[in-house]
N, C-alpha and C positions, 0 to 999 in steps of 0.2 A: 876955347878951341873950337872952333865949326867942322863940322864933318858933313861930307857929300856922301850918300849912299846910292849907287847905281845898282839897281836890280829890279826887274820886271815883275818878280813874283814875290819877293822876301820883304816883308815889312821890317825895318832895322828894330822896332819895338819888341819884335818877337825873336831875336837874335843877339843884339848886345845891350848892354846897359849904356842909354841913350842918355841918361842923368849926367853923365862925364863930361859931356860936351855942351858948350854954351848955345849952340843950335845944330840942329840935323836937318838937313834938306834931302829929301828923297825924289830922285828922278827915276821914272819906271818905264823908260824909253831909251833907245840908243840915242835919238834925236836929242832929247832932253839933256840927257847926261852928257853927250859930246859939245854941248852948246853951254852948259855951266859949267865946265871945267875952266873955261875961257876968263872966266870972271876974276880969279884969283882971290876967291873968299875964302877958302878953305884950307886948315891946316893938316886934314886926313880926310883921304877918299877911300871908301869902302868899293868895290868893284867885282861885279859878276859877270862872267863871259857871255854866257845864252841870254839874249836879251829879246828872244821873240820878233826880230826885225825882219819884215817881208824882205827888204834886200840883202840878208843874211850879214848885216853889218854887226860887229861883235865886240866885247868889253874889251878884247884885245886890240882892236882897232881905235879905243878912246885910250887905252895904254899907251898904244904909238903917238897918239896926239897930244898926250901929257908929256910925254918926253920931248916931242917937237916944241911945245911951248915952254919947256923947261931950257930947251938949247939956245932958244931965240930970247930967253930972258923975259918972257911975256907971263910968266907966274913965279912969284917969288915966293908966296906962303906957303906953299906945299911942304912937309915934312915927312908924312908918310901914306904909303898907299897899301891897302889891304886887300889881297885876292882871296875872295869869298867863293870861287867858282868850282862846281863840281865836276868840271871839265879837266881832267887831269892834262891833256896834251896842251891847253889854254894855258894852263897854271903854269907849267914846265916854261912855255914860251915867255909869259911875262916874269917869272921868277929869273930867268936867264940874264935879266937886266938889271937883277939885284945889286951887284957889286958897282956897276957903271952909275946906276942913279943914286947910290950911295957916295961913291967917293967923287963924283963929278957935280952934283947938285946937294949933297946932303940929304937926300930925300931916303928914308927907309922904305925898303918894300918887302911885305911879310905875307904870309898865307894863313887863312883862317878856316879851320873846318868844323862843319857843322854835323852834328851826330844826326843820323836819320831818325825819323819819328817813329 
């Protein structure tokens, strides 16, 4: 199973058991993450919302783009999206599509909450 981690600050090795994946790719900017989702290489995408982008592009915009790629059949491998943002309104926004993505495309959407250090 291949996993894509999109987060500008958090290193995936510090937050999840990366050994459970065949490969882990970490993209630390909006632009890199947005481009990488197009390649259809990942079974799981972990997504933060606040990506410190100078143009205020956020993880929820990548989430919308993933939904668009699914709709047009451009990515077929994806099975799960995990939202790990601390931004509660962005999490609610993305989790609002949970049932549709699961029912229509077979993609599970879940939330992971990290404990404060």
